[in-house]
Wavefront OBJ file of the C-alpha trace (Angstrom):
o trace
v -18.153 -4.564 -69.753
v -21.479 -4.131 -67.512
v -19.709 -1.708 -65.261
v -18.386 0.488 -68.484
v -21.790 0.679 -69.633
v -23.058 2.093 -66.342
v -20.055 4.289 -66.225
v -20.436 5.477 -69.951
v -24.192 6.297 -69.150
v -23.511 8.522 -66.436
v -20.349 10.054 -66.967
v -22.400 12.715 -68.937
v -24.466 13.700 -65.832
v -21.202 15.220 -64.145
v -21.415 18.352 -66.012
v -25.067 18.971 -65.448
v -24.926 18.667 -61.503
v -23.173 15.348 -60.843
v -20.011 17.199 -60.208
v -21.406 17.908 -56.608
v -21.580 14.638 -54.892
v -17.895 13.897 -56.314
v -16.637 17.064 -54.848
v -18.445 16.240 -51.445
v -16.965 12.759 -51.501
v -13.495 13.815 -52.513
v -13.707 16.301 -49.457
v -14.655 13.844 -47.044
v -12.134 11.211 -48.102
v -9.270 14.086 -47.730
v -10.482 14.662 -44.151
v -10.768 10.913 -43.006
v -7.424 10.130 -44.526
v -5.754 13.224 -43.364
v -7.054 12.301 -39.866
v -5.536 8.738 -39.876
v -2.549 9.611 -41.520
v -1.976 12.541 -39.256
v -2.604 10.198 -35.997
v 0.099 7.846 -37.366
v 2.562 10.050 -37.731
v 1.562 11.822 -34.126
v 1.862 8.303 -32.201
v 5.514 7.767 -34.048
v 6.596 11.306 -32.577
v 5.303 10.427 -29.390
v 7.129 7.135 -29.789
v 10.415 8.875 -30.257
v 10.556 10.121 -27.150
v 8.600 8.037 -25.065
v 10.292 5.911 -21.760
v 9.130 2.480 -21.139
v 7.370 2.612 -17.563
v 9.993 0.008 -16.019
v 12.994 1.930 -16.695
v 11.378 5.165 -15.575
v 10.297 3.362 -12.271
v 14.081 2.389 -11.842
v 15.045 5.963 -12.700
v 13.078 7.290 -9.905
v 13.994 4.744 -7.441
v 17.681 5.976 -8.173
v 16.947 9.472 -7.574
v 13.639 9.553 -5.729
v 12.091 13.072 -6.111
v 9.823 14.632 -3.332
v 6.255 12.599 -3.002
v 2.768 14.514 -2.280
v 0.016 12.772 -1.006
v -2.811 11.838 -3.211
v -3.369 10.034 -6.510
v -2.350 11.207 -9.861
v -3.731 9.393 -12.777
v -1.863 10.026 -15.761
v -3.891 8.824 -19.268
v -2.023 7.385 -22.312
v -2.546 5.314 -25.137
v 0.408 3.179 -24.771
v -0.289 0.644 -22.015
v 3.723 0.519 -21.054
v 5.024 3.731 -21.790
v 5.193 6.962 -19.741
v 3.186 9.625 -20.763
v 4.674 13.090 -21.471
v 2.338 15.045 -19.229
v 4.007 12.997 -16.278
v 7.587 13.934 -17.496
v 6.726 17.520 -17.839
v 4.973 17.498 -14.397
v 8.079 16.142 -12.789
v 10.585 18.493 -14.894
v 8.526 21.511 -14.007
v 6.957 20.663 -10.282
v 9.632 18.409 -9.033
v 7.411 16.301 -7.285
v 5.389 12.845 -7.495
v 2.042 12.100 -6.030
v 2.185 8.971 -3.330
v 0.415 7.003 -5.888
v 0.938 7.266 -9.791
v -1.595 5.506 -12.015
v -0.882 4.824 -15.971
v -4.532 4.726 -17.416
v -5.057 3.537 -20.599
v -8.585 3.050 -22.160
v -8.759 0.489 -24.754
v -11.757 0.518 -27.385
v -12.782 -3.178 -27.958
v -14.078 -4.676 -31.614
v -17.342 -5.986 -29.337
v -20.405 -4.109 -28.530
v -20.066 -4.354 -24.770
v -17.842 -5.251 -22.301
v -19.423 -6.705 -19.178
v -18.697 -4.509 -15.844
v -16.970 -7.608 -14.439
v -14.143 -7.488 -17.199
v -14.092 -3.753 -17.761
v -10.960 -2.588 -15.390
v -7.674 -4.729 -14.401
v -5.051 -3.186 -12.236
v -1.484 -4.012 -11.883
v 0.858 -3.266 -9.270
v 4.300 -1.919 -10.627
v 5.985 -1.174 -7.031
v 7.005 1.797 -5.461
v 3.332 3.685 -5.576
v 3.139 3.160 -9.376
v 0.152 1.319 -11.082
v -0.920 0.084 -14.357
v -4.645 0.517 -15.046
v -6.643 -0.823 -18.127
v -10.013 0.189 -18.874
v -12.144 -1.572 -21.623
v -15.235 -0.571 -23.544
v -17.042 -2.077 -26.282
v -17.657 0.255 -29.495
v -21.499 0.800 -28.207
v -20.616 1.902 -24.734
v -19.798 5.517 -23.639
v -16.370 5.715 -21.635
v -16.856 6.619 -18.102
v -13.479 6.375 -16.298
v -14.536 7.724 -12.847
v -17.236 5.280 -12.724
v -15.189 2.522 -13.876
v -12.146 3.056 -11.316
v -14.895 2.521 -8.878
v -15.168 -1.165 -10.147
v -11.649 -1.699 -8.746
v -11.585 -4.081 -5.701
v -10.552 -2.906 -2.379
v -7.792 -5.151 -2.184
v -6.185 -4.056 -5.265
v -6.215 -0.313 -5.694
v -8.609 2.507 -3.977
v -9.504 5.452 -5.768
v -10.858 8.417 -3.957
v -12.713 10.974 -5.981
v -11.387 14.126 -3.710
v -7.903 12.645 -3.372
v -7.332 12.051 -7.407
v -6.167 14.448 -10.036
v -6.285 13.396 -13.761
v -3.119 14.622 -15.710
v -3.830 15.024 -19.611
v -1.479 15.819 -22.362
v -2.780 18.426 -24.847
v -0.900 18.194 -28.507
v -0.208 21.276 -30.277
v 0.513 20.543 -33.723
v 3.219 22.584 -35.553
v 3.517 21.916 -39.287
v 6.885 21.639 -41.003
v 8.383 20.108 -44.083
v 9.411 16.848 -42.327
v 8.317 13.741 -44.540
v 4.832 11.961 -44.180
v 2.347 14.419 -45.072
v 1.958 17.391 -47.528
v 2.189 20.744 -45.534
v -1.475 21.609 -46.262
v -2.525 18.056 -45.122
v -0.643 18.999 -41.769
v -2.249 22.320 -41.405
v -5.626 20.907 -41.825
v -4.522 18.178 -39.358
v -3.662 20.730 -36.820
v -7.098 22.172 -37.268
v -8.472 19.212 -36.710
v -6.569 18.320 -33.524
v -7.623 21.885 -32.193
v -11.410 21.461 -32.679
v -11.662 17.625 -31.437
v -13.778 17.004 -28.667
v -11.494 17.254 -25.213
v -10.429 14.057 -23.173
v -12.229 15.627 -20.034
v -15.792 15.668 -21.925
v -15.288 12.207 -23.466
v -13.863 10.054 -20.731
v -16.398 11.869 -18.332
v -13.442 13.167 -15.979
v -14.717 15.924 -13.187
v -13.393 19.018 -14.777
v -12.287 20.497 -11.163
v -9.943 17.664 -10.973
v -8.301 17.895 -14.350
v -4.688 19.333 -15.339
v -3.659 19.750 -18.504
v -0.248 19.941 -19.849
v 0.463 21.526 -23.350
v 3.153 20.037 -25.920
v 4.056 21.306 -29.177
v 4.822 18.308 -31.508
v 6.305 18.688 -35.185
v 4.939 16.554 -37.751
l 1 2 3 4 5 6 7 8 9 10 11 12 13 14 15 16 17 18 19 20 21 22 23 24 25 26 27 28 29 30 31 32 33 34 35 36 37 38 39 40 41 42 43 44 45 46 47 48 49 50 51 52 53 54 55 56 57 58 59 60 61 62 63 64 65 66 67 68 69 70 71 72 73 74 75 76 77 78 79 80 81 82 83 84 85 86 87 88 89 90 91 92 93 94 95 96 97 98 99 100 101 102 103 104 105 106 107 108 109 110 111 112 113 114 115 116 117 118 119 120 121 122 123 124 125 126 127 128 129 130 131 132 133 134 135 136 137 138 139 140 141 142 143 144 145 146 147 148 149 150 151 152 153 154 155 156 157 158 159 160 161 162 163 164 165 166 167 168 169 170 171 172 173 174 175 176 177 178 179 180 181 182 183 184 185 186 187 188 189 190 191 192 193 194 195 196 197 198 199 200 201 202 203 204 205 206 207 208 209 210 211 212 213 214 215 216 217
């Protein structure tokens, strides 16, 4: 009853300028829900063609490509999957680096992750490594700095011998189920304008290679 009384008292103000904050709130809500839903669909599209790391390494053993000196770091959200950037690089250039690192950055639900708990590396064999970097929500990710925290007995990253490979998604709006077409176009524009991974993770720009991929949502 009290809520209805407040609602009735304020509803008459909508026509007298009260509509403006309602419109602003609706726009913000639409943007936020479009971004969240778009990210969910994008992750699902990646998962449709994703190869587990253990299967990929087994295939590499069966048909080994030419290996070149240096370290290649492929950043990916899924800690156990193979990034599409690696598959595209192997398909077009037909080479692999001597050391290939699957690197995932995890945002934890705590303010700070201490340096001694920042990074963990796992040797997958045959020159492949899985690395997990953890940050709190109050911290700014710095991947090159985190890599220097690795014990020399596990994995040593030499900055001038390391190349970071990033995937760059280009969103193609389609009539596939998931979102309205206008929302897909809005999400595609938002993706184009988001902050680059190079800047966000403080990667050295002269050591970054971006490989693009068109994804229909």
